[in-house]
Steps between C-alpha positions, in 0.01 A plus 500: 500500500789286364679770287734247342200319357363822358822657379803305368787497749739681268257777441440553875881499559542761224219711653658495845847576348350801312312625813825478695693681232253785496504520883879518505494757200251724678600862534434632846518837685681465843396780728787581730372832655205718458550799727607866422822652621374562865331170538617288804227243525583354155810523280554753232368427159712257295432189305630241245365337188565133500541283185591137552750506783647849433389842628521849366503705813384860513639726790584353830348730760680705757696246695604144593139398549507393147712203605247360736231558236689294242560232757135483601383486135777232423669715242866413484766761411622258238177550320547865458729619213303804395401797718346832393534804717218760424644804675719640778257532791599318813202265505604367162873505486657418845398141492709465179816540712394191703434311176838592366664393825328169528534400144868607489544277816321203332722553189822481713375184673414334167132505566398731222553428127523754224466872527264745667389783275343811670310730257425863566501835333839657426492739793442219744803294422747727678258528798474117543881459450575777758248351763678164466844647505426696820320216682647163385830347559742537225493124417131528423509838322764371270247249361331791328656496146614144544185298545258765604416751237320829508314527161371853406181492293349782277146626490321277246775239492406142482714233667455123487472364855407144584399445135256801533511833339512768763455860392608773735348848503546823689187564699571866505509540878473837660730385787785281396572334156311169494449240245215252471479211248286282289560110519387291203327179632555179311140484366527844333342701791682785668560597861585868587659635814426868517744577786383666820331804369178561305534410140573808284308563186816479300559136613150378417627351161718260702199381710244464221431149419636373837329201664662589834564845653703534822409848644545686822204592716609693805168485689122481468332805338310558824831524677657753278479790743671280769785360289529789245613282205486776249755706681738202464402457129308177565155379423211352686327173434231685315736671248701181447183304423352771278828489292484129462136515401569778236787285358295182500754311719374149585726455813601777744743472793496772762783558747758748633232593765481640852501231771267659763209294382693191406287254676195599290691629199410212258125529568481880519709563186314229310164648596592851403676379174210307385289816490718630212658186344326203333814288445674256742642706794784376713603654829769261611662452830877456547588146399213434259561325162272598208475280188526709186 
């Protein structure tokens, strides 16, 4: 078919321009890691939300492995100006030291424009500052307060990040103070990160109405005696999916898992999850990109 005979040339050009604009404007979830604290066959759970060419990064895992992941996924440090640290556990916070070091280095070399803002709850600002002071050279640590800022957030506070409203909330952890958040997507839908523990009843109001829920699933329900998720205050695929079904969540992402069944994890977790959840279930591997 000769499309230029059927549609005016200007109309076709406008269509392609609009399609390209929508593609470039698409919000995406970049999955950096999917494993729990003891995982060695995959990286610790951390991710970023992409809007345009900028990223809102959430946690950085437990080491400098985050640097290779960013390189493999073609995410430049210069595209990250906002990072949120959920809590103090090693598998979530230690990678932040590497992010501070590398971004401070880029700043000094003139390869990074603007500021880096690291959001966290009040008790975590001193922890991050101390980790950086004890492990980084003074010339890098001095960048904190100059162009790198630790920004404390309150339970229920809404902050404008990448032109989105991000509302932080205390997940009421029984182990270490931890915050999750809701992220307002451009089309009015909502994405919620529930942290790395089962969603508490008190936090359900934050999740209600979400189109996307990011929730931990330590293991399969059939493997609960082997991995003992409840002793660690985690859930299984079954409980996470039952929760999403009760709350009528259209899209559910499961991660922060054990890594002993990694080769078959996607198939096994999806099969079990579909028994309890009718929505779109995602069990991503490290390095996947999900369109929101």
